[in-house]
C-alpha positions as CSV (number, residue, x, y, z in Angstrom):
1,M,179.0,-62.3,-157.2
2,A,181.6,-61.0,-159.6
3,K,184.0,-58.4,-158.3
4,Q,183.9,-55.1,-160.3
5,D,186.9,-53.1,-161.1
6,P,186.7,-49.7,-159.3
7,N,188.8,-48.1,-162.1
8,K,186.7,-49.5,-164.9
9,Y,186.2,-46.1,-166.6
10,S,189.6,-44.6,-165.8
11,K,190.8,-45.3,-169.4
12,N,188.1,-42.8,-170.6
13,A,189.2,-40.0,-168.4
14,D,191.2,-38.2,-171.1
15,I,188.4,-38.2,-173.7
16,K,187.4,-34.8,-174.7
17,A,183.9,-33.8,-175.9
18,E,183.4,-32.6,-179.5
19,S,184.1,-28.9,-179.8
20,R,181.6,-26.5,-181.3
21,L,183.9,-25.9,-184.2
22,S,184.3,-29.6,-185.1
23,T,180.5,-30.0,-184.8
24,F,179.9,-27.0,-187.1
25,L,182.5,-28.3,-189.6
26,A,180.8,-31.7,-189.7
27,L,177.4,-30.1,-190.2
28,L,178.9,-27.9,-193.0
29,R,180.4,-31.1,-194.7
30,M,177.0,-32.8,-194.5
31,V,175.2,-29.8,-196.0
32,L,177.7,-29.5,-198.9
33,M,177.3,-33.2,-199.6
34,L,173.5,-33.0,-199.6
35,V,173.5,-30.0,-201.9
36,G,175.8,-31.9,-204.2
37,I,173.7,-35.0,-204.1
38,F,170.5,-33.0,-204.8
39,G,172.1,-31.1,-207.7
40,I,173.5,-34.2,-209.4
41,T,170.2,-36.1,-208.9
42,Y,168.3,-33.3,-210.5
43,E,170.6,-33.1,-213.4
44,L,170.4,-36.8,-213.9
45,F,166.7,-37.2,-213.9
46,R,165.3,-34.0,-215.3
47,E,163.7,-33.9,-218.7
48,N,166.6,-34.1,-221.3
49,G,169.0,-34.6,-218.4
50,W,172.3,-36.4,-218.3
51,L,170.8,-39.8,-217.9
52,S,168.6,-39.6,-221.0
53,K,171.4,-38.2,-223.1
54,L,173.8,-40.9,-221.8
55,L,171.4,-43.8,-222.5
56,G,170.6,-42.3,-226.0
57,D,174.4,-42.2,-226.8
58,V,175.1,-45.6,-225.4
59,F,172.4,-47.4,-227.3
60,D,173.3,-45.5,-230.5
61,S,175.8,-48.1,-231.7
62,S,177.4,-51.4,-230.6
63,A,180.8,-49.8,-230.2
64,N,179.4,-47.4,-227.6
65,M,177.8,-50.3,-225.8
66,L,181.2,-52.0,-225.6
67,I,182.8,-48.8,-224.3
68,A,180.1,-48.6,-221.7
69,A,180.8,-52.2,-220.5
70,L,184.5,-51.3,-220.3
71,V,183.7,-48.2,-218.3
72,L,181.5,-50.2,-215.9
73,L,184.4,-52.7,-215.5
74,G,186.8,-49.8,-214.7
75,L,184.4,-48.4,-212.1
76,W,184.1,-51.8,-210.5
77,L,187.9,-52.2,-210.4
78,L,188.1,-48.6,-208.9
79,N,185.6,-49.7,-206.2
80,R,187.7,-52.7,-205.4
81,W,190.8,-50.6,-205.1
82,V,189.1,-47.9,-202.9
83,S,187.4,-50.4,-200.6
84,S,189.2,-51.5,-197.5
85,P,190.2,-55.1,-197.5
86,Q,189.6,-55.4,-193.7
87,K,186.9,-53.6,-191.8
88,Q,189.2,-52.3,-189.1
89,D,191.6,-50.7,-191.6
90,K,190.8,-47.2,-192.6
91,I,192.0,-46.2,-196.1
92,S,191.9,-42.4,-196.7
93,V,191.2,-43.0,-200.4
94,G,187.7,-44.0,-199.4
95,D,187.1,-40.3,-198.5
96,I,187.5,-39.2,-202.1
97,P,183.8,-39.6,-203.0
98,M,182.9,-37.5,-200.0
99,Y,185.3,-34.7,-200.9
100,A,184.1,-34.9,-204.6
101,M,180.5,-34.5,-203.5
102,M,181.5,-31.6,-201.3
103,A,183.1,-30.0,-204.3
104,V,180.0,-30.4,-206.4
105,G,178.0,-28.9,-203.5
106,L,180.4,-26.0,-203.5
107,Y,179.9,-25.5,-207.2
108,Y,176.1,-25.4,-206.9
109,L,176.3,-23.0,-203.9
110,Y,178.8,-20.8,-205.8
111,H,176.4,-20.7,-208.7
112,L,173.5,-19.8,-206.3
113,F,175.4,-16.9,-204.8
114,N,176.8,-15.8,-208.1
115,T,173.6,-15.6,-210.1
116,G,171.0,-15.4,-207.3
117,R,169.3,-18.6,-208.5
118,L,169.9,-22.2,-208.6
119,M,170.8,-23.4,-212.1
120,F,168.6,-26.5,-211.8
121,L,165.5,-24.5,-210.8
122,T,165.3,-22.3,-213.9
């Protein structure tokens, strides 16, 4: 039978549990991101929304289609730049989409509290 180390978990002795404040802040970040995602999704897919306007403008001329292809190439390159080359490396630039979506969520919540109604539900 294999001998077990009696101090097997001693390295975990100094690990602290999540505080209530950090749990609340994580929940707040998640709610802001969900509000931002919902707002952008609604604006994209509603009648006469951003997507229908964008597609109408892109297919309007061949020059616009070329510009759209260049924009997609730029977005692909941005994704390559933001993505971590190795899984164990953490690049803080990868958090930019999360913070951007939180800002969008803040915008929609500001609009809700400022006008008393959500702009996409009118």
